[in-house]
N, C-alpha and C positions, 0 to 999 in steps of 0.2 A: 550443486546447482546454485548455491548462494555463498557469497563471500562478503566479508565486511568491506565497506567503502574505504578506500585509502586516498590519500592526498593526490596521488598521480591519476586518479579517476575523475578529478574535478573538471578537466577539459572535456572529457567524453560526456560527463553529466551535463555540462553547459551545452554541448552540441545537441544532445537528445532533447533538452528542455526547450530548444529553439527550433525543433522540427514541427511542421504544421499540425500533425496529428496529436502532438503533446500540447502545443500552444492552445489548441482548442479548449483544453481543460486546466492547464497550469499557466502561471504567469511567465512572461518573457523576461528572463534575467540577463543582465550583463555579466561578463566573466567575473568581475570583482564582486558582484552580488552573489553569485554562486559560491565563490570562495568564502565570503563573509557568512553566508547562511550554513553551508555544509561542512566547512573545515572544523568548526567547533564540535560537530557531531563525530568527527574522526579523531580529534586530538584530545578530547576531554570528556568529562561527564556531560551527558545531554539527555533531554527528555525523549528524543527520537534516536533510534538505533538504525543506522543506514546500511543497506546491503546492495550489492550488485547481483542481478539475476544473470546466471550463465547457462548456456545450453551448449553442451559439448565443449566446455571451457571457453566459449566465446561470450563476452559480455553482451547482453541483449536488452537489459533494462534495469530499473531501479525499484526497490521496495524498502519501506521503512516501517518500523514497529515502535509504538509508544504506548504508555499507560494512559488509559482514558480517565480523565478527571471527573470527580463528582459533579453532577449537573450538566454534563456534556449532552448536547442536543435536547436538553430539558427532560431527559429520561429519568424515571424514578430511581433506578438502581443499575449502576454500571460497575459496581465493585468487581474486581477481578477481570476487568475488561482491557483488552489490547486493541489499539487502533492500528489499522494498516492503510498505507498509501502506496500505490505502485503505478508504474507504466512500463510498457515495452517501448524502448527507444529506437531499436534497430528495425527499420521498416521491412527488412527481409523476413521478420518474424511476426508481422502483423497478420491478423485474420487467418491464423492457421490453427486455432483451437488450443493454444497453449495456456490461456489465461486461467482456466479452472485448474489445470494440472499444476501450474506454478503456485497458485494460492493454496491448494491442498498440501502440496509438498512443503511450502513455507510454514504453514500452520503446524503441520506434523513435526517438522525438523527444528523449527525455531520457536514459534509462539507458544505452543503447548508443551515444550520442553520445560518451561517454567510452570511448576505445579500450581502456582498462585493464579495463573491465568485461567479463567473459567469460561471466557467468551471472547470472540473477536468481533470488532465492528469495522465497517467500511462505509464511506459516505460519498459516493459519486454524485455528480450532477444528475438530476432527474432526466436531463436531456441526453445523457450518455448511455443510450440503449444497449450499445455493444458491450460496454463494461458491466452494466447491470445484468445482462444475460449471462456473461461469464461468471459473475459472482454467484448468481443463482445456480448455475451448473456446479459450482464449487461447494454448494450447500447453504449459502447465505440466504436468509429470508428477509423480506422487506419489513421494516418496523414502522417507520414514520417519516414524514417530511421534516426537515430541519433546516438550520442555518449554520454554515461554516463560521465559527467564531473569528477566524483570522481574516476571511474575505467578505463576510456578509452575504455570500451567495447561497442560494437554495441548494439543498442536498437531499438525497434519498438515503436515509440511515438504514443500514442492513446489519444483521447480526448472525453469527454462527456460534452456538454454545458448544462447549466441549462434549457434553453427552450426546448431542445431535451429530457432531463431527465423528465421534467414535462409531456411530451406527451407519455411516455412509459407506457405500460400496467404494472400493479403491478405484482411483482414476487410472 
């Protein structure tokens, strides 16, 4: 269901990032800006590890994983934390209940495969009620309001600890 982003995906990623439902929450990038931002994540060491979300081998979205830095969202302890960002880019797969399933599978198969990761964080816009509901269905709980350090925008910080994840019913 997940494969690493490759250079040939950058055109599709640009297309998705410029769809109305993604633009509501992400910046509108030009093709060269997508290449400049995401190609280093493909070709070399990067803080963010990018993946394409696939359903029946069809690319439908994007998800990335990164280590959360000390002091993120002004939380007292984020050691062992992984941050996640994602969107479903293919409109045929929107509002079909895949969000929680995608998140749980990604956390199980990717994030928590690293034994040093003890919790996952996600920080949607507090206005993105659809995403927040999907994240709650996946087991995330709301922690606090925060500010995205890159954009300065308000975010709803949510967390899912490994021990809580292991107690969840399978999706």
